C-alpha positions, 0 to 999 in steps of 0.5 A, a space after each residue: 506412226 511417227 510421221 503422222 503423230 498418232 495418239 494411239 495404235 488403234 488410229 494407225 490400224 484404221 489406215 493400213 491395208 495389205 490386200 488392196 491398193 492404197 487409193 482403193 483402200 481410201 475409198 473403201 475406208 470412207 464407204 465402210 463403217 469401221 474401216 476398210 474391208 475386202 471381199 474375197 470370192 469363194 472358189 465355189 462361186 466360180 466368179 472372176 474379177 472380169 465377171 464382177 467388172 462386166 455385170 456387177 460394176 460396169 459403170 464404176 469400172 468404166 469411170 475409175 478403172 478395173 482395180 476399183 471396179 473389182 473392189 467395190 464390185 465385190 462389195 456390191 455383189 455381196 449386198 445384191 445377193 443378201 436378201 436383207 441388204 439388197 432392199 436398198 438397191 435398185 430392184 432392176 440392178 438386183 434382178 439383173 445381177 441375180 439373173 446373170 449369176 443364176 445363168 452362170 451357175 446353171 452353165 457351170 452345173 451342166 459341165 
């Protein structure tokens, strides 16, 4: 707080993060209204970071690396799976990820 001469603690709290690397936090903070957020995968989703990087955010991962591909891919996956939020995304991308996810769930259910 002393280093940046913050006027109040609320401003300082917008810039701290404990769960994602600093560059990812900066990107997330700029893209998300109200500051950086982090999406955690539920265990019952049976998804890995590699799956997110491969099917949800392959181009982001290719250009910016695995860390940013994972952070932004999780946010993108949430938006793809939300029926109201997904309308702003390309229909082809939404259909592709939903199909891959449904196939993954069917494989897991079969044992």
